[in-house]
C-alpha positions in Angstrom: 31.9 -13.0 5.3 28.1 -12.8 5.6 25.8 -14.6 3.2 22.8 -12.6 4.3 19.4 -13.6 5.5 17.2 -15.8 3.4 14.5 -13.2 2.8 13.4 -10.8 0.2 14.4 -7.2 0.8 11.0 -6.1 -0.6 9.1 -8.2 1.9 11.2 -7.2 4.9 10.8 -3.4 4.1 7.0 -3.5 3.6 4.3 -3.5 6.1 1.0 -4.9 4.9 -1.8 -5.1 7.4 -3.2 -8.5 8.2 -6.4 -9.5 6.4 -9.0 -12.1 7.6 -9.6 -15.5 6.2 -12.8 -16.1 4.3 -14.7 -19.1 5.6 -18.3 -18.6 4.5 -20.2 -18.1 1.2 -20.3 -14.6 -0.2 -21.2 -12.7 -3.4 -19.6 -9.9 -5.3 -19.4 -8.4 -8.8 -15.7 -9.3 -9.4 -13.7 -12.0 -7.6 -9.9 -11.5 -8.1 -7.9 -14.6 -7.1 -4.2 -13.8 -6.4 -2.7 -11.0 -4.2 0.4 -10.1 -6.4 0.9 -7.2 -8.8 -1.6 -8.4 -11.4 -4.4 -9.2 -8.9 -4.0 -6.2 -6.7 -3.7 -3.7 -9.6 -6.8 -5.3 -11.2 -8.7 -5.0 -8.0 -7.6 -1.4 -7.6 -8.6 -0.3 -11.2 -12.0 -2.0 -10.9 -12.6 -0.4 -7.5 -11.8 3.0 -9.0 -14.5 2.2 -11.7 -17.1 1.5 -9.0 -17.2 -2.3 -9.2 -17.7 -4.3 -6.0 -14.5 -6.3 -5.7 -13.4 -9.2 -3.5 -9.7 -10.1 -3.6 -8.6 -13.4 -2.2 -5.0 -14.6 -1.6 -3.9 -18.1 -0.7 -1.0 -17.0 1.6 -0.2 -13.3 2.4 -0.5 -10.3 0.1 2.7 -9.6 -1.9 4.4 -12.8 -0.6 4.2 -14.6 -4.0 6.3 -13.9 -7.0 5.9 -10.1 -6.7 7.6 -10.2 -3.4 10.6 -12.0 -4.8 11.2 -10.0 -8.0 14.1 -7.8 -9.1 11.4 -5.1 -9.6 12.6 -3.7 -12.9 9.8 -1.7 -14.4 10.9 -1.8 -18.0 9.9 -2.4 -21.7 13.3 -4.0 -22.3 12.2 -7.6 -21.9 15.6 -9.2 -22.8 16.1 -9.4 -26.6 12.5 -9.4 -27.6 11.7 -6.8 -30.3 13.6 -8.3 -33.2 11.9 -11.6 -32.4 8.5 -10.0 -32.2 8.9 -8.2 -35.5 10.0 -11.5 -37.2 7.2 -13.5 -35.7 4.3 -11.0 -35.6 5.3 -7.8 -37.4 6.2 -4.3 -36.4 2.6 -3.3 -35.3 2.5 -6.0 -32.6 6.0 -5.3 -31.5 5.2 -1.6 -31.1 2.0 -2.4 -29.2 4.0 -4.5 -26.8 6.6 -1.7 -26.2 3.9 1.0 -25.8 2.0 -1.2 -23.3 5.1 -1.6 -21.2 6.0 2.1 -21.3 2.4 2.9 -20.2 3.0 0.9 -17.0 5.8 3.3 -16.0 3.5 6.2 -16.5 0.8 4.4 -14.5 3.1 3.8 -11.5 4.2 7.5 -11.6 0.6 8.7 -11.7 -0.5 6.3 -8.9 2.4 7.4 -6.7 1.0 11.0 -7.0 -2.7 10.1 -6.7 -2.1 8.0 -3.5 0.5 10.4 -2.1 2.9 7.5 -1.6 6.6 6.8 -2.1 7.3 3.8 -4.2 11.1 4.5 -4.4 10.6 5.0 -8.1 13.5 6.1 -10.2 14.1 6.6 -13.9 17.0 4.5 -15.2 18.5 3.4 -18.5 18.2 -0.3 -19.2 20.9 -2.4 -20.9 21.1 -5.9 -22.4 24.8 -6.9 -22.9 27.0 -9.7 -24.0 30.6 -10.5 -23.4 30.6 -13.3 -26.0 31.5 -12.6 -29.6 29.0 -15.2 -30.9 26.1 -13.1 -29.4 27.2 -9.7 -30.7 25.1 -9.9 -33.9 21.9 -10.6 -31.8 22.5 -7.4 -29.9 23.0 -5.5 -33.1 19.8 -7.0 -34.6 17.9 -5.8 -31.5 19.2 -2.3 -31.9 18.0 -2.4 -35.6 14.6 -3.4 -34.2 14.7 -0.4 -31.8 15.3 1.9 -34.8 12.4 0.4 -36.8 10.1 0.9 -33.9 11.3 4.3 -32.8 12.5 3.1 -29.4 14.9 5.7 -27.8 18.2 4.2 -27.0 21.6 3.4 -28.4 24.1 0.6 -29.3 27.0 0.7 -26.8 30.5 -0.8 -26.9 31.0 -0.5 -23.1 28.9 -0.4 -20.0 29.0 2.2 -17.2 29.0 -0.9 -14.9 32.5 -2.3 -14.3 31.7 -5.5 -16.2 33.4 -6.7 -19.4 31.1 -6.3 -22.4 31.6 -6.7 -26.2 28.3 -5.0 -27.1 25.2 -3.7 -25.3 21.8 -2.3 -26.4 20.5 0.5 -24.2 16.9 1.6 -23.8 16.2 5.0 -22.4 13.6 6.2 -19.9 13.0 2.9 -18.0 12.3 2.6 -14.2 12.8 0.6 -11.1 10.8 0.7 -7.9 9.8 -1.0 -4.6 6.9 -3.2 -5.7 5.4 -3.9 -2.3 5.1 -0.3 -1.4 3.2 0.1 -4.6 0.8 -2.7 -3.8 0.5 -1.7 -0.2 -0.8 1.8 -1.2 -3.4 0.2 -3.6 -4.7 -2.3 -1.0 -5.3 0.6 1.4 -7.3 2.3 -1.3 -9.3 -0.9 -2.1 -10.2 -1.4 1.5 -11.2 2.2 2.1 -13.4 2.2 -1.0 -15.6 -0.8 -0.3 -13.4 -3.6 -1.6 -13.0 -6.8 0.5 -9.6 -8.5 0.9 -8.9 -11.9 2.4 -5.7 -13.8 3.1 -5.0 -17.4 3.8 -7.9 -18.1 1.5 -7.0 -20.6 -1.2 -9.2 -21.1 -4.2 -9.6 -24.8 -5.2 -11.9 -24.9 -8.2 -14.6 -22.9 -10.1 -18.2 -23.8 -10.8 -18.6 -22.2 -14.2 -21.7 -20.2 -15.1 -23.0 -16.7 -15.1 -22.4 -16.0 -12.2 -19.5 -18.3 -11.5 -18.6 -19.6 -8.1 -15.0 -19.9 -6.7 -14.9 -22.8 -4.3 -12.4 -22.4 -1.4 -10.1 -25.1 -0.1 -11.1 -24.8 3.5 -14.8 -24.2 2.9 -16.8 -21.2 1.8 -17.1 -19.7 -1.7 -17.2 -16.5 -3.7 -20.0 -16.1 -6.3 -19.2 -13.4 -8.9 -20.3 -12.1 -12.2 -16.6 -12.0 -13.2 -13.6 -14.1 -11.9 -10.0 -13.0 -12.5 -7.3 -15.7 -12.1 -4.1 -13.8 -11.2 -2.3 -16.6 -9.4 0.8 -16.5 -11.6 0.2 -20.1 -12.8 -3.5 -20.5 -13.2 -4.9 -22.8 -10.5 -7.8 -23.5 -12.9 -5.3 -24.5 -15.6 -7.0 -27.5 -17.3 -9.4 -25.0 -18.8 -7.3 -23.8 -21.8 -4.6 -26.4 -21.2 -2.3 -23.9 -19.5 -0.4 -26.8 -17.9 0.9 -27.6 -21.4 1.4 -24.1 -22.6 3.7 -22.7 -19.9 7.4 -23.3 -19.3 8.6 -22.7 -15.7 12.0 -21.5 -14.4 13.6 -20.4 -11.1 16.1 -17.6 -10.8 18.1 -16.2 -7.8 19.0 -12.9 -6.3 21.6 -11.8 -3.7 22.0 -8.3 -2.4 24.6 -6.4 -0.5 26.9 -3.4 -0.5 30.0 -2.6 -2.6 32.8 -0.1 -1.9 32.3 1.0 -5.6 29.9 3.8 -6.5 26.9 2.5 -8.3 26.8 4.1 -11.8 23.0 4.1 -12.3 21.1 1.9 -14.7 19.7 -1.6 -14.9 21.6 -4.4 -16.5 21.0 -7.9 -17.8 23.3 -10.2 -19.8 22.2 -12.5 -22.6 25.0 -14.9 -21.9 24.7 -18.2 -20.0 24.5 -18.2 -17.0 22.7 -14.9 -17.1 23.5 -12.0 -14.7 21.2 -9.1 -13.7 22.2 -6.0 -11.8 20.2 -3.1 -10.3 20.4 -0.9 -7.2 18.1 -0.1 -4.3 18.3 1.9 -1.1 18.3 0.1 2.3 16.6 1.4 5.4 19.5 3.7 6.2 19.6 5.1 2.7 22.7 3.3 1.6 23.0 1.7 -1.8 22.3 -2.0 -2.2 23.5 -3.9 -5.2 21.0 -6.5 -6.4 22.5 -9.3 -8.4 20.3 -11.9 -10.1 20.5 -14.8 -12.5 21.6 -18.5 -12.5 18.2 -19.6 -13.7 17.1 -23.1 -14.4 13.9 -25.1 -14.8 12.1 -25.5 -11.5 12.9 -28.9 -9.8 15.9 -29.5 -12.0 19.6 -28.9 -11.8 22.3 -29.0 -9.1 22.0 -28.3 -5.4 20.1 -25.1 -5.2 22.4 -23.4 -2.6 25.1 -23.4 -5.3 23.2 -20.8 -7.3 23.4 -18.3 -4.5 27.1 -19.1 -4.1 27.6 -18.4 -7.8 26.0 -15.0 -7.6 27.9 -14.0 -4.5 31.2 -15.1 -6.1 30.4 -13.0 -9.1 29.6 -10.0 -6.9 32.9 -10.4 -5.1 34.9 -10.7 -8.3 33.2 -7.9 -10.2 32.2 -5.4 -7.5 34.4 -6.2 -4.5 31.3 -7.2 -2.4 32.1 -8.9 0.8 28.9 -8.5 2.9 25.6 -9.7 1.6 22.3 -8.7 3.3 19.7 -10.8 1.6 19.1 -13.7 -0.8 15.9 -14.9 -2.3 14.6 -16.7 -5.4 11.7 -16.4 -7.8 9.6 -18.6 -10.1 8.5 -17.4 -13.6 6.5 -18.7 -16.5 6.9 -18.3 -20.2 4.3 -18.7 -23.0 4.9 -20.7 -26.2 5.3 -17.6 -28.4 6.9 -15.0 -26.0 3.8 -12.9 -25.6 1.9 -12.8 -22.3 -1.4 -14.6 -21.8 -4.0 -12.0 -20.7 -7.7 -12.1 -21.2 -10.6 -14.6 -21.3 -9.4 -18.0 -20.2 -10.9 -19.6 -23.4 -13.0 -18.2 -26.3 -16.1 -20.0 -24.9 -15.7 -18.7 -21.4 -16.7 -15.0 -21.3 -16.5 -14.3 -17.5 -13.3 -16.0 -16.5 -10.1 -14.1 -17.1 -6.4 -15.1 -16.7 -3.1 -13.3 -16.4 0.1 -15.3 -16.7 3.3 -16.0 -18.7 5.1 -12.7 -18.0 8.5 -14.1 -19.0 10.3 -12.8 -15.8 9.0 -9.3 -16.5 6.0 -9.4 -14.2 6.2 -5.8 -13.0 5.2 -4.4 -16.4 3.4 -7.5 -17.4 1.2 -7.6 -14.3 0.2 -4.0 -14.7 -0.5 -4.5 -18.4 -2.7 -7.5 -17.5 -4.6 -5.4 -14.9 -5.3 -2.7 -17.5 -6.4 -5.1 -20.2 -8.7 -7.2 -17.9 -10.2 -4.1 -16.5 -11.0 -2.9 -20.0 -12.5 -6.3 -20.9 -14.7 -6.3 -17.9 -15.7 -2.6 -17.9 -15.9 -1.9 -21.6 -15.9 -5.3 -23.3 -12.8 -4.5 -25.5 -9.1 -5.0 -25.6 -6.7 -2.1 -25.1 -3.9 -3.9 -27.0 -5.5 -5.2 -30.2 -5.9 -8.7 -28.6 -2.2 -9.4 -29.0 -2.2 -11.1 -25.5 -5.4 -13.0 -26.0 -4.8 -16.5 -24.5 -7.0 -18.0 -27.3 -4.6 -16.9 -30.0 -2.8 -19.3 -32.2 0.7 -20.0 -30.7 2.2 -20.6 -34.1 4.4 -23.4 -35.4 7.3 -22.8 -33.0 4.7 -22.9 -30.2 3.4 -26.3 -31.3 6.9 -27.6 -31.3 7.4 -26.3 -27.8 4.1 -27.7 -26.7 5.1 -31.2 -28.0 8.4 -30.9 -26.2 6.7 -29.9 -23.0 4.4 -32.9 -23.2 7.3 -35.3 -23.8 9.2 -33.9 -20.8 6.2 -34.2 -18.5 5.6 -37.8 -19.7 9.3 -38.6 -19.1 9.1 -37.1 -15.6 6.0 -39.1 -14.8 7.7 -42.3 -15.6 11.4 -41.7 -14.5 10.4 -40.0 -11.3 8.6 -43.1 -10.0 11.6 -45.2 -10.9 14.0 -43.0 -9.0 16.6 -45.1 -7.1 17.4 -44.4 -3.4 19.2 -46.3 -0.7 18.7 -43.7 2.0 17.1 -44.3 5.4 15.8 -41.8 7.9 18.8 -42.5 10.1 21.1 -41.3 7.3 19.7 -37.8 7.4 21.3 -35.0 9.5 19.1 -32.3 11.0 18.1 -29.8 8.4 18.5 -32.4 5.6 16.0 -34.1 3.4 15.9 -37.2 1.1 13.7 -39.9 -0.3 13.3 -43.4 1.0 11.2 -46.3 -0.3 8.5 -47.7 1.9 6.4 -50.6 0.6 7.7 -49.8 -2.9 6.6 -46.2 -2.8 8.8 -43.1 -2.6 8.5 -41.1 0.6 10.0 -37.6 1.0 11.6 -37.2 4.4 12.8 -34.0 6.0 14.5 -33.9 9.4 14.1 -30.3 10.7 16.6 -28.5 12.9 14.8 -29.7 16.1 15.1 -33.3 14.9 11.4 -33.7 14.0 10.8 -35.9 11.0 8.3 -34.8 8.3 7.2 -37.5 5.8 5.2 -36.9 2.7 4.1 -38.7 -0.5 6.4 -37.1 -3.2 3.7 -37.3 -5.9 2.7 -33.8 -6.9 -1.1 -33.3 -6.4 -1.4 -31.4 -9.7 -0.7 -34.1 -12.3 1.2 -36.8 -10.5 4.9 -35.9 -11.3 7.6 -36.6 -8.7 8.7 -33.6 -6.7 12.3 -33.0 -5.9 14.0 -31.4 -2.8 15.2 -27.8 -3.0 17.9 -27.4 -0.3 18.1 -23.6 -0.7 14.4 -23.0 0.0 13.7 -26.2 2.1 10.8 -27.0 -0.3 9.6 -29.8 -2.5 9.4 -28.6 -6.1 7.7 -30.1 -9.1 9.7 -30.1 -12.3 6.7 -30.5 -14.5 4.6 -27.4 -13.8 6.4 -25.6 -11.0 4.1 -26.4 -8.0 6.0 -26.0 -4.7 5.3 -27.4 -1.3 6.7 -26.8 2.2 8.9 -29.5 3.8 5.8 -30.7 5.7 3.8 -30.9 2.5 1.6 -27.7 2.5 1.2 -26.2 -1.0 3.0 -22.8 -1.5 2.7 -22.2 -5.2 0.4 -23.7 -7.8 -1.0 -24.9 -10.1 -1.4 -27.5 -7.3 -4.1 -26.6 -4.8 -3.9 -29.7 -2.6 -1.1 -30.4 -0.1 1.2 -33.4 -0.5 -0.2 -36.4 1.4 1.4 -36.8 4.8 2.8 -40.3 5.6 2.6 -41.9 9.0 
C-alpha cells in the first residue's frame, strides 16, 4: 500500500526555468520580495503597466506556500460571510465576495492573454458538517448568502460519498494548477524587461524614498516602492505583524479512487477538518486531493500522524489504496478575518505588505496583487480600504492579540526549560532530538548516512524554542511559524537568519 512521495503535485508537474542569484547592488522602480502568487502576480501587473520591476525570491519560484496549496480559487472562504456581516456590515462582506470572484475572472482572462493552460475548471464549492451542533452555523451562512445575493443553495446531502447533515453550496467557483499560472506570468515578466532572481533572501530594509532592500548574502535593491509578499512579512516589526498573525499547518495527500469523482470542491467545518478536490495527473487520470488535520505550527503530535489520518480517511470514504503524493502547507490568519493588504503602516507610504490569507491564498494573493498595483499606479484602493493593514482590528482582535502575546511569552520561558535525557547515541539514522550541552539545548539530527547535524534550537526571529517536525524533517517555531532545515538553514520566515550551528 503506497504512501506516495513526499512532494507537491504542483511542483513536480511544473517547470520553471532557473533564475540567477543577485549578489550586487541594483536599482529599480519596484522591488517585489517573494516569488509566490501574491509577488509574481504583482510583478506581472506592474510590468503590464510599464513599471521597471525586480522580483527576488529567497528559495525557488513557486516553492513556498503557493507550491503546497490545495489551489482552490474560490470566494467561499469557509464560513465567513455571516461573520463579516456581523462584524463589518453587508457592504464590506459584499466587497470581499466580489474581490474573490474577480480573481476567477482574472485567471480566465490571463489564461487567454498568455495562451496558456492553467488546468482551470469551474466547480461548485461546498462547506458541510456532519455534526448536529454545527447545522445552525451552516444555515446562518446560507442566510448571509441570500442577503448578499451570492448564487448557491442550502443542501441536505453532498454529491460526494461523505455523510453530511447540512451543506452550503456556492456556485461558479474554480480550481486550477497554480504553478502553471505563475510560470506563464514569469515568462511574460522576463520578456518585458522585468528582472527575476532566485536564492536571494532579503534581510532588512533601509527605509526612505527610495528604500533599499538589503540582501542576506550581500548586495541590495534600491527602489521607489517595495512590496513584501513573503507570506509572513520578513520586515514584521514594522507594524507589529509578529503579534497580529496566527500561524497553522495543514496537510494534503493525493491518490486515485475506483469511484467516479462527482465534481465540486468540499471542505468540512468539523474538527478535524477535511477538504476534497480533484486534479488530473500527467496521464489525464483523476487524482483525489484530501486535505486537513491542521494545527498550530510547531505544536501537536508527531507530524507523520497527520498524513496517516488523511490516508485512513481516504481509504474509509473513497476506497483509496494507492497514494501518489503528500505535502503540507503553512498559513497565517489576521486578528479580524480580513486580509492585510496595503501600506505596511500609515506612516510608511512606499512599503507594501500582503499577508493573512486565512488558507485562501489563491484568491487572496491575486486580490493583494490587484490592490497593491492600484495603490502604486493610481494611489487608491480598489476595495474601499477594507484590507488596509492599518485598520482597527476591533475588540475581538485585541483579545486575540493579548492571547498571542501570552502564548509567545509562555513559549519563550517553557521552551528553555524543556527537559531531555537524550544523547546523540540514542538517535537512529533519520531521527532527531534535543540534548543539553553546557546547560543549553542543542537540536541534533542524524541523517540517513549517519552524519550528525547540531544546531542551537533558539529561533533567530524572536528567541522562541523550535521543535522537530518528523514529517518534513525541519525545525519549526511555534511562536511565529519560522521553519529551518535539519541543518539549520532558514526555509520560511519571518526569520531571515539561519539557526546557529554547534560544533
